[in-house]
VONUNU-785481 format. One record per residue (C-alpha): residue number from 1; x, y, z. Coordinates in Angstrom, 1 decimal. Example, Ala and Ser with C-alpha at 12.3 -4.5 7.8 and 13.67 -1.06 7.14 Angstrom:
BEGIN
{k=1; x=12.3; y=-4.5; z=7.8};
{k=2; x=13.7; y=-1.1; z=7.1};
***
This chain:
BEGIN
{k=1; x=30.7; y=-4.3; z=12.4};
{k=2; x=31.5; y=-7.4; z=14.3};
{k=3; x=31.5; y=-10.8; z=12.6};
{k=4; x=28.6; y=-13.2; z=12.9};
{k=5; x=29.9; y=-16.4; z=11.3};
{k=6; x=26.9; y=-18.6; z=11.8};
{k=7; x=24.5; y=-16.0; z=10.3};
{k=8; x=26.9; y=-15.6; z=7.4};
{k=9; x=26.9; y=-19.3; z=6.7};
{k=10; x=23.1; y=-19.5; z=7.1};
{k=11; x=22.7; y=-16.7; z=4.6};
{k=12; x=24.9; y=-18.4; z=2.0};
{k=13; x=22.9; y=-21.6; z=2.5};
{k=14; x=19.6; y=-19.8; z=2.1};
{k=15; x=20.7; y=-17.9; z=-1.0};
{k=16; x=21.0; y=-21.3; z=-2.8};
{k=17; x=17.3; y=-22.1; z=-2.5};
{k=18; x=15.5; y=-18.8; z=-1.6};
{k=19; x=15.7; y=-15.8; z=-3.9};
{k=20; x=18.1; y=-13.3; z=-2.3};
{k=21; x=18.3; y=-15.6; z=0.7};
{k=22; x=15.2; y=-14.1; z=2.3};
{k=23; x=11.4; y=-14.4; z=2.1};
{k=24; x=10.7; y=-10.7; z=2.3};
{k=25; x=13.0; y=-8.0; z=0.9};
{k=26; x=12.9; y=-5.9; z=4.1};
{k=27; x=14.9; y=-8.6; z=5.8};
{k=28; x=17.8; y=-8.5; z=3.3};
{k=29; x=19.7; y=-5.6; z=4.9};
{k=30; x=19.9; y=-3.9; z=1.5};
{k=31; x=19.6; y=-0.5; z=3.1};
{k=32; x=22.5; y=-1.0; z=5.5};
{k=33; x=24.8; y=-3.6; z=3.9};
{k=34; x=26.3; y=-6.6; z=5.4};
{k=35; x=24.7; y=-10.0; z=6.2};
{k=36; x=21.2; y=-10.3; z=7.8};
{k=37; x=21.1; y=-11.9; z=11.2};
{k=38; x=19.4; y=-15.3; z=11.4};
{k=39; x=17.3; y=-15.5; z=14.6};
{k=40; x=17.3; y=-18.6; z=16.8};
{k=41; x=14.6; y=-17.5; z=19.3};
{k=42; x=12.9; y=-14.5; z=20.9};
{k=43; x=11.7; y=-13.8; z=24.5};
{k=44; x=10.1; y=-10.7; z=26.0};
{k=45; x=11.8; y=-7.6; z=24.5};
{k=46; x=14.8; y=-9.6; z=23.1};
{k=47; x=15.9; y=-11.4; z=20.0};
{k=48; x=18.7; y=-14.0; z=20.1};
{k=49; x=20.6; y=-14.8; z=16.9};
{k=50; x=22.2; y=-18.1; z=15.9};
{k=51; x=25.6; y=-16.7; z=17.0};
{k=52; x=24.2; y=-16.6; z=20.5};
{k=53; x=24.1; y=-12.8; z=20.7};
{k=54; x=21.2; y=-11.0; z=22.4};
{k=55; x=19.5; y=-7.8; z=21.0};
{k=56; x=16.9; y=-5.4; z=22.4};
{k=57; x=14.3; y=-5.7; z=19.7};
{k=58; x=12.9; y=-2.4; z=18.3};
{k=59; x=11.2; y=-4.2; z=15.3};
{k=60; x=8.8; y=-6.5; z=17.1};
{k=61; x=8.3; y=-8.5; z=13.8};
{k=62; x=7.6; y=-5.2; z=12.1};
{k=63; x=4.9; y=-4.2; z=14.6};
{k=64; x=2.7; y=-7.1; z=15.9};
{k=65; x=4.7; y=-7.9; z=19.1};
{k=66; x=3.4; y=-5.1; z=21.2};
{k=67; x=3.2; y=-7.5; z=24.2};
{k=68; x=6.8; y=-8.7; z=23.5};
{k=69; x=7.7; y=-12.1; z=22.3};
{k=70; x=6.3; y=-15.3; z=23.8};
{k=71; x=3.7; y=-13.6; z=26.0};
{k=72; x=2.4; y=-16.4; z=28.3};
{k=73; x=-1.3; y=-15.6; z=27.5};
{k=74; x=-0.7; y=-15.7; z=23.8};
{k=75; x=1.4; y=-18.9; z=24.0};
{k=76; x=-1.2; y=-20.6; z=26.1};
{k=77; x=-4.0; y=-19.6; z=23.7};
{k=78; x=-2.1; y=-20.8; z=20.7};
{k=79; x=-1.2; y=-24.2; z=22.2};
{k=80; x=-4.8; y=-24.8; z=23.2};
{k=81; x=-5.9; y=-23.9; z=19.7};
{k=82; x=-3.3; y=-26.1; z=18.0};
{k=83; x=-4.4; y=-29.2; z=20.0};
{k=84; x=-7.9; y=-28.8; z=18.4};
{k=85; x=-6.5; y=-28.5; z=14.9};
{k=86; x=-4.7; y=-25.7; z=13.0};
{k=87; x=-7.2; y=-25.2; z=10.1};
{k=88; x=-10.7; y=-26.4; z=9.4};
{k=89; x=-11.7; y=-24.7; z=6.1};
{k=90; x=-15.0; y=-24.1; z=7.9};
{k=91; x=-16.3; y=-21.5; z=10.4};
{k=92; x=-15.4; y=-21.5; z=14.0};
{k=93; x=-16.5; y=-19.4; z=17.0};
{k=94; x=-13.1; y=-17.9; z=17.5};
{k=95; x=-13.6; y=-15.9; z=14.3};
{k=96; x=-16.8; y=-14.4; z=15.6};
{k=97; x=-15.2; y=-13.6; z=19.0};
{k=98; x=-12.3; y=-11.8; z=17.5};
{k=99; x=-14.6; y=-9.9; z=15.1};
{k=100; x=-16.7; y=-8.8; z=18.0};
{k=101; x=-13.6; y=-7.5; z=19.8};
{k=102; x=-12.5; y=-5.5; z=16.7};
{k=103; x=-16.0; y=-4.1; z=16.2};
{k=104; x=-16.2; y=-3.1; z=19.9};
{k=105; x=-12.8; y=-1.4; z=19.8};
{k=106; x=-13.2; y=0.6; z=16.6};
{k=107; x=-16.4; y=2.7; z=16.2};
{k=108; x=-16.0; y=3.1; z=12.5};
{k=109; x=-16.2; y=-0.7; z=12.0};
{k=110; x=-19.5; y=-2.4; z=12.2};
{k=111; x=-18.5; y=-5.6; z=10.3};
{k=112; x=-15.2; y=-7.2; z=9.6};
{k=113; x=-13.8; y=-9.9; z=7.2};
{k=114; x=-10.6; y=-11.8; z=8.1};
{k=115; x=-7.9; y=-12.6; z=5.7};
{k=116; x=-4.3; y=-13.9; z=6.1};
{k=117; x=-2.1; y=-10.9; z=5.5};
{k=118; x=-2.1; y=-7.1; z=5.4};
{k=119; x=-1.6; y=-7.2; z=1.6};
{k=120; x=-4.8; y=-9.2; z=1.3};
{k=121; x=-6.6; y=-6.8; z=3.5};
{k=122; x=-5.7; y=-3.7; z=1.5};
{k=123; x=-6.2; y=-5.4; z=-1.8};
{k=124; x=-9.7; y=-6.5; z=-0.7};
{k=125; x=-10.5; y=-3.0; z=0.7};
{k=126; x=-9.6; y=-1.5; z=-2.7};
{k=127; x=-11.8; y=-4.0; z=-4.5};
{k=128; x=-14.7; y=-3.3; z=-2.1};
{k=129; x=-14.4; y=0.5; z=-2.6};
{k=130; x=-14.6; y=0.0; z=-6.3};
{k=131; x=-17.4; y=-2.4; z=-6.1};
{k=132; x=-19.4; y=-0.2; z=-3.7};
{k=133; x=-19.0; y=3.0; z=-5.6};
{k=134; x=-19.0; y=1.6; z=-9.2};
{k=135; x=-15.9; y=3.8; z=-9.9};
{k=136; x=-12.3; y=2.8; z=-10.8};
{k=137; x=-9.8; y=5.5; z=-9.6};
{k=138; x=-7.9; y=5.0; z=-6.4};
{k=139; x=-5.7; y=7.6; z=-4.8};
{k=140; x=-2.6; y=6.6; z=-2.8};
{k=141; x=0.3; y=8.7; z=-1.4};
{k=142; x=4.0; y=8.5; z=-2.2};
{k=143; x=5.9; y=6.8; z=0.5};
{k=144; x=2.8; y=4.9; z=1.9};
{k=145; x=3.1; y=1.1; z=1.4};
{k=146; x=0.0; y=-1.0; z=1.3};
{k=147; x=1.4; y=-4.4; z=0.5};
{k=148; x=2.5; y=-5.9; z=-2.8};
{k=149; x=-0.8; y=-5.3; z=-4.6};
{k=150; x=-0.2; y=-4.7; z=-8.3};
{k=151; x=-2.3; y=-1.5; z=-8.5};
{k=152; x=-0.5; y=0.0; z=-5.4};
{k=153; x=3.1; y=-0.8; z=-6.4};
{k=154; x=3.6; y=2.6; z=-8.0};
{k=155; x=6.0; y=5.5; z=-7.7};
{k=156; x=5.0; y=9.1; z=-7.4};
{k=157; x=4.2; y=11.1; z=-10.5};
{k=158; x=5.6; y=14.5; z=-11.4};
{k=159; x=2.4; y=16.3; z=-10.7};
{k=160; x=-0.8; y=15.8; z=-8.8};
{k=161; x=-2.6; y=14.4; z=-11.8};
{k=162; x=0.1; y=12.0; z=-12.9};
{k=163; x=-1.0; y=8.4; z=-13.0};
{k=164; x=1.1; y=5.9; z=-11.2};
{k=165; x=3.9; y=4.2; z=-13.0};
{k=166; x=4.7; y=0.6; z=-12.0};
{k=167; x=7.9; y=0.3; z=-10.0};
{k=168; x=8.2; y=-3.5; z=-10.1};
{k=169; x=8.7; y=-5.7; z=-13.2};
{k=170; x=5.8; y=-8.0; z=-13.6};
{k=171; x=3.2; y=-5.3; z=-12.9};
{k=172; x=1.6; y=-4.3; z=-16.2};
{k=173; x=1.1; y=-0.6; z=-16.8};
{k=174; x=-2.7; y=-1.3; z=-17.2};
{k=175; x=-2.8; y=-2.4; z=-13.5};
{k=176; x=-1.8; y=1.1; z=-12.3};
{k=177; x=-3.6; y=3.2; z=-14.9};
{k=178; x=-6.4; y=3.7; z=-12.3};
{k=179; x=-4.0; y=4.7; z=-9.5};
{k=180; x=-3.2; y=8.3; z=-8.8};
{k=181; x=-0.2; y=9.0; z=-6.6};
{k=182; x=-0.2; y=12.2; z=-4.5};
{k=183; x=2.1; y=13.8; z=-2.0};
{k=184; x=1.5; y=13.1; z=1.6};
{k=185; x=0.3; y=16.1; z=3.7};
{k=186; x=-0.4; y=18.1; z=0.5};
{k=187; x=-3.9; y=19.6; z=0.8};
{k=188; x=-3.7; y=21.6; z=-2.4};
{k=189; x=-2.7; y=18.6; z=-4.5};
{k=190; x=-5.5; y=16.5; z=-3.0};
{k=191; x=-8.1; y=19.2; z=-3.7};
{k=192; x=-6.8; y=19.7; z=-7.3};
{k=193; x=-7.3; y=16.0; z=-8.0};
{k=194; x=-10.8; y=15.9; z=-6.6};
{k=195; x=-11.8; y=19.0; z=-8.6};
{k=196; x=-10.6; y=17.3; z=-11.8};
{k=197; x=-11.7; y=13.7; z=-11.2};
{k=198; x=-13.9; y=13.6; z=-8.1};
{k=199; x=-16.8; y=11.8; z=-9.8};
{k=200; x=-14.4; y=9.0; z=-10.9};
{k=201; x=-12.6; y=8.4; z=-7.6};
{k=202; x=-13.7; y=5.2; z=-5.8};
{k=203; x=-11.5; y=5.7; z=-2.7};
{k=204; x=-8.4; y=7.1; z=-1.1};
{k=205; x=-6.1; y=4.7; z=0.7};
{k=206; x=-3.6; y=6.1; z=3.3};
{k=207; x=-1.6; y=5.2; z=6.3};
{k=208; x=-3.1; y=7.6; z=8.8};
{k=209; x=0.3; y=7.6; z=10.5};
{k=210; x=2.9; y=6.5; z=8.1};
{k=211; x=5.4; y=3.8; z=9.1};
{k=212; x=6.8; y=2.9; z=5.7};
{k=213; x=8.9; y=6.0; z=4.9};
{k=214; x=9.9; y=6.1; z=8.5};
{k=215; x=7.4; y=7.5; z=11.0};
{k=216; x=5.6; y=10.5; z=9.5};
{k=217; x=2.5; y=11.9; z=11.1};
{k=218; x=-0.3; y=13.6; z=9.2};
{k=219; x=-1.2; y=17.3; z=9.7};
{k=220; x=-4.7; y=18.0; z=11.1};
{k=221; x=-5.5; y=20.1; z=8.0};
{k=222; x=-4.6; y=17.2; z=5.7};
{k=223; x=-6.7; y=14.7; z=7.6};
{k=224; x=-9.7; y=17.1; z=7.7};
{k=225; x=-9.4; y=17.8; z=4.0};
{k=226; x=-9.2; y=14.1; z=3.2};
{k=227; x=-12.5; y=13.5; z=5.1};
{k=228; x=-14.2; y=16.5; z=3.6};
{k=229; x=-13.3; y=15.8; z=0.0};
{k=230; x=-14.1; y=12.1; z=0.1};
{k=231; x=-17.5; y=12.8; z=1.6};
{k=232; x=-18.2; y=15.6; z=-0.8};
{k=233; x=-17.5; y=13.5; z=-3.8};
{k=234; x=-18.8; y=10.2; z=-2.6};
{k=235; x=-15.5; y=8.4; z=-2.4};
{k=236; x=-14.5; y=6.0; z=0.4};
{k=237; x=-11.7; y=6.8; z=2.8};
{k=238; x=-9.6; y=3.8; z=3.5};
{k=239; x=-7.3; y=3.8; z=6.5};
{k=240; x=-4.5; y=1.3; z=6.3};
{k=241; x=-4.0; y=0.5; z=10.0};
{k=242; x=-2.1; y=-2.8; z=9.4};
{k=243; x=0.7; y=-1.3; z=11.4};
{k=244; x=-1.1; y=1.2; z=13.7};
{k=245; x=-4.2; y=-0.7; z=14.5};
{k=246; x=-4.3; y=-1.5; z=18.3};
{k=247; x=-0.7; y=-0.2; z=18.6};
{k=248; x=-1.1; y=3.6; z=18.9};
{k=249; x=-4.4; y=3.2; z=20.8};
{k=250; x=-6.8; y=0.3; z=21.4};
{k=251; x=-8.9; y=1.8; z=18.6};
{k=252; x=-5.9; y=2.5; z=16.5};
{k=253; x=-4.6; y=5.7; z=14.9};
{k=254; x=-8.2; y=6.7; z=14.2};
{k=255; x=-9.1; y=6.7; z=17.9};
{k=256; x=-5.9; y=8.7; z=18.7};
{k=257; x=-6.6; y=11.2; z=16.0};
{k=258; x=-10.4; y=11.3; z=16.3};
{k=259; x=-11.1; y=10.2; z=12.8};
{k=260; x=-13.8; y=7.9; z=11.2};
{k=261; x=-12.8; y=6.3; z=7.9};
{k=262; x=-15.2; y=4.3; z=5.8};
{k=263; x=-13.0; y=1.2; z=5.6};
{k=264; x=-10.1; y=0.1; z=7.7};
{k=265; x=-7.5; y=-2.5; z=6.9};
{k=266; x=-5.9; y=-4.3; z=9.9};
{k=267; x=-3.2; y=-6.8; z=10.5};
{k=268; x=-0.1; y=-7.4; z=12.7};
{k=269; x=-1.4; y=-7.1; z=16.2};
{k=270; x=-4.9; y=-8.7; z=15.7};
{k=271; x=-3.0; y=-11.9; z=14.9};
{k=272; x=-0.8; y=-11.7; z=18.0};
{k=273; x=2.3; y=-12.5; z=15.8};
{k=274; x=0.6; y=-15.0; z=13.5};
{k=275; x=-0.3; y=-14.5; z=9.9};
{k=276; x=-3.5; y=-12.4; z=9.8};
{k=277; x=-5.2; y=-9.5; z=8.2};
{k=278; x=-8.7; y=-8.0; z=8.2};
{k=279; x=-10.8; y=-5.2; z=6.7};
{k=280; x=-13.9; y=-3.7; z=8.1};
{k=281; x=-16.2; y=-0.7; z=7.9};
{k=282; x=-19.8; y=0.3; z=7.9};
{k=283; x=-22.3; y=-2.5; z=7.6};
{k=284; x=-23.8; y=-1.1; z=4.4};
{k=285; x=-20.4; y=-1.2; z=2.7};
{k=286; x=-19.3; y=-4.5; z=4.1};
{k=287; x=-22.5; y=-6.2; z=3.0};
{k=288; x=-21.3; y=-5.8; z=-0.6};
{k=289; x=-18.8; y=-8.6; z=0.1};
{k=290; x=-19.7; y=-12.1; z=-1.1};
{k=291; x=-21.7; y=-14.1; z=0.0};
{k=292; x=-23.7; y=-11.1; z=1.4};
{k=293; x=-23.1; y=-9.2; z=-1.8};
{k=294; x=-21.5; y=-9.4; z=-5.2};
{k=295; x=-17.8; y=-8.4; z=-4.5};
{k=296; x=-15.7; y=-11.5; z=-4.4};
{k=297; x=-13.1; y=-12.3; z=-1.9};
{k=298; x=-12.1; y=-15.7; z=-0.4};
{k=299; x=-9.3; y=-17.5; z=1.5};
{k=300; x=-8.9; y=-21.0; z=2.8};
{k=301; x=-6.8; y=-20.0; z=5.8};
{k=302; x=-8.8; y=-16.8; z=6.5};
{k=303; x=-9.9; y=-16.9; z=10.2};
{k=304; x=-7.9; y=-20.0; z=11.0};
{k=305; x=-8.2; y=-20.9; z=14.7};
{k=306; x=-4.6; y=-20.5; z=15.6};
{k=307; x=-4.3; y=-16.9; z=14.4};
{k=308; x=-7.7; y=-16.1; z=15.9};
{k=309; x=-6.8; y=-17.5; z=19.3};
{k=310; x=-3.5; y=-15.5; z=19.3};
{k=311; x=-5.4; y=-12.3; z=18.3};
{k=312; x=-8.1; y=-12.8; z=21.0};
{k=313; x=-5.5; y=-13.3; z=23.7};
{k=314; x=-3.5; y=-10.2; z=22.5};
{k=315; x=-6.6; y=-8.0; z=22.4};
{k=316; x=-7.8; y=-9.3; z=25.8};
{k=317; x=-4.5; y=-8.3; z=27.4};
{k=318; x=-4.5; y=-4.9; z=25.7};
{k=319; x=-8.0; y=-4.2; z=26.9};
{k=320; x=-7.5; y=-5.5; z=30.4};
{k=321; x=-4.2; y=-3.8; z=30.9};
{k=322; x=-4.0; y=-0.8; z=28.5};
{k=323; x=-0.3; y=-0.1; z=27.9};
{k=324; x=-0.5; y=3.0; z=25.8};
{k=325; x=0.3; y=5.7; z=28.4};
{k=326; x=3.2; y=3.6; z=29.7};
{k=327; x=4.5; y=3.1; z=26.1};
{k=328; x=4.0; y=6.8; z=25.3};
{k=329; x=6.1; y=7.7; z=28.3};
{k=330; x=8.9; y=5.4; z=27.3};
{k=331; x=8.7; y=6.8; z=23.8};
{k=332; x=9.0; y=10.3; z=25.1};
{k=333; x=12.0; y=9.4; z=27.2};
{k=334; x=13.7; y=7.7; z=24.3};
{k=335; x=12.9; y=10.7; z=22.0};
{k=336; x=14.4; y=13.2; z=24.4};
{k=337; x=17.5; y=11.1; z=25.0};
{k=338; x=18.2; y=10.5; z=21.3};
{k=339; x=17.6; y=14.2; z=20.5};
{k=340; x=20.1; y=15.2; z=23.1};
{k=341; x=22.6; y=12.6; z=22.0};
{k=342; x=22.4; y=13.6; z=18.3};
{k=343; x=22.6; y=17.3; z=19.1};
{k=344; x=25.6; y=16.8; z=21.4};
{k=345; x=27.3; y=14.9; z=18.6};
{k=346; x=26.6; y=17.6; z=16.1};
{k=347; x=24.7; y=15.2; z=13.8};
{k=348; x=21.9; y=16.7; z=11.7};
{k=349; x=18.7; y=14.8; z=12.7};
{k=350; x=14.9; y=14.8; z=13.0};
{k=351; x=13.0; y=12.5; z=15.4};
{k=352; x=9.5; y=11.8; z=14.5};
{k=353; x=7.4; y=9.9; z=17.1};
{k=354; x=3.8; y=9.2; z=17.9};
{k=355; x=3.2; y=7.1; z=21.0};
{k=356; x=5.4; y=4.0; z=20.8};
{k=357; x=6.4; y=4.4; z=17.1};
{k=358; x=9.4; y=6.4; z=16.1};
{k=359; x=12.1; y=7.1; z=13.6};
{k=360; x=15.5; y=8.9; z=13.9};
{k=361; x=16.1; y=10.5; z=10.5};
{k=362; x=19.6; y=11.7; z=9.6};
{k=363; x=18.6; y=15.0; z=8.0};
{k=364; x=18.3; y=18.7; z=9.0};
{k=365; x=15.1; y=19.0; z=7.1};
{k=366; x=11.7; y=18.3; z=8.9};
{k=367; x=10.3; y=15.1; z=7.5};
{k=368; x=6.7; y=15.5; z=6.5};
{k=369; x=6.5; y=13.5; z=3.3};
{k=370; x=8.4; y=11.1; z=1.1};
{k=371; x=10.5; y=13.8; z=-0.6};
{k=372; x=11.7; y=15.2; z=2.7};
{k=373; x=12.3; y=11.7; z=4.1};
{k=374; x=14.6; y=11.1; z=1.1};
{k=375; x=16.9; y=13.9; z=2.2};
{k=376; x=18.1; y=11.6; z=5.0};
{k=377; x=21.8; y=10.5; z=4.9};
{k=378; x=21.3; y=6.8; z=4.4};
{k=379; x=25.0; y=6.0; z=4.6};
{k=380; x=25.1; y=7.7; z=8.0};
{k=381; x=22.0; y=5.7; z=9.0};
{k=382; x=23.6; y=2.4; z=7.9};
{k=383; x=26.7; y=3.2; z=10.0};
{k=384; x=24.5; y=4.0; z=13.0};
{k=385; x=22.5; y=0.8; z=12.5};
{k=386; x=25.6; y=-1.4; z=12.7};
{k=387; x=27.1; y=0.6; z=15.6};
{k=388; x=23.8; y=-0.1; z=17.5};
{k=389; x=23.6; y=-3.7; z=16.4};
{k=390; x=27.2; y=-4.3; z=17.7};
{k=391; x=26.0; y=-2.9; z=21.1};
{k=392; x=23.0; y=-5.2; z=21.2};
{k=393; x=20.2; y=-3.1; z=19.9};
{k=394; x=18.2; y=-4.3; z=16.9};
{k=395; x=16.8; y=-1.4; z=14.8};
{k=396; x=14.9; y=-1.5; z=11.5};
{k=397; x=17.4; y=-2.2; z=8.8};
{k=398; x=16.3; y=0.8; z=6.7};
{k=399; x=16.1; y=4.5; z=7.3};
{k=400; x=12.6; y=4.3; z=5.9};
{k=401; x=11.0; y=2.0; z=8.4};
{k=402; x=9.4; y=2.9; z=11.8};
{k=403; x=10.7; y=1.4; z=15.0};
{k=404; x=8.4; y=0.1; z=17.8};
{k=405; x=8.4; y=-0.3; z=21.6};
{k=406; x=6.8; y=-3.2; z=23.5};
{k=407; x=5.3; y=-3.6; z=26.9};
{k=408; x=8.3; y=-5.7; z=28.1};
{k=409; x=10.6; y=-2.7; z=27.8};
{k=410; x=11.4; y=-0.7; z=30.9};
{k=411; x=13.0; y=2.7; z=31.6};
{k=412; x=16.3; y=0.8; z=32.1};
{k=413; x=16.1; y=-0.5; z=28.6};
{k=414; x=15.4; y=2.9; z=27.2};
{k=415; x=18.3; y=4.4; z=29.2};
{k=416; x=20.6; y=1.7; z=27.9};
{k=417; x=19.5; y=2.5; z=24.4};
{k=418; x=20.3; y=6.2; z=24.8};
{k=419; x=23.7; y=5.4; z=26.2};
{k=420; x=24.5; y=3.1; z=23.2};
{k=421; x=23.2; y=5.7; z=20.8};
{k=422; x=25.3; y=8.4; z=22.3};
{k=423; x=28.4; y=6.2; z=21.8};
{k=424; x=27.4; y=5.3; z=18.3};
{k=425; x=26.7; y=8.9; z=17.3};
{k=426; x=30.2; y=9.9; z=18.5};
{k=427; x=31.5; y=7.9; z=15.5};
{k=428; x=30.1; y=10.7; z=13.3};
{k=429; x=31.4; y=13.6; z=15.3};
***
């Protein structure tokens, strides 16, 4: 890997005053080694580090930058909002306008509440499910990440009925006693749990298309069983679309898949790159939230005008000029090129892709859940990551994170990526 002296110096400076030198563990390069890059600016499909090197950005701030960085419409909207004040602690019409756009786009959502992060959105959705049903148990799936909520920071148990065990110090065991961790895409395990505990289950939370163990799609049988069982037993189905909402389709993964969950958590794109989250669903469920109902949730910066303006501008652009077919075509071109390059290099691999989200896994085993994702050769991935970085391509710094395309990428960008990957993969041959 090539040297980046200014980033190295910046990282050492940061480590003196910030735990681990970063404000989110995903940025620490723990999965690939080396020193994280410090970014000076971004523009269109590119990032520029403080060592004056340019990278084609396949992270997009972990998803929200579907329009690329510094899109003129978003920048103009944010500048106009800032001139009127960044936070009021009082209602503004921008909140209502963005809510109307979300409700219009997502048929399963009749009302929506804004928060300031995806973690807040999933945490609040879980509380709402419990408050609405009067039950305590929540089902999640191994490998799905829903933010750093105490009750959801759990590892997989050894059987379908095993309760979650906290996988972070500081999370009391009692916080996860009501969380059941199941295997993704496992219909039999899901049915077993509902037969045993169905009348105690408040809800099931799931990434409908997983991005947090790498890109892993659901099977149609699994999705249908999820919907059937939750309806049969009166539990709420919660789709965590913090990553997929407005990215895989204007109506999110649920539009693409033809699904209708009870509650949906949003984030990323609906803030246009600014801190935001939201959760929404049927009116009868959402009206349980205070002040309309008894379930408490609040936030001073929720619905702040800057994030709302950025989100409105982003959704306006996505609706006026839908990019999804274009991005899917680019994704297909990239998938085919990477598959050929890896095959020619004799490197065991799997490529999972839906639309403009994708992951290249270094394993010969089809990746359908967390166990199969963990068969990947993470050392080989780390080497590939740095080979690509040295060629000017910024990939997720973990085998277990999805990559994203943006509307500012072209066929030329994709072809350049394939050429670089072919060169990088030859290192393993």
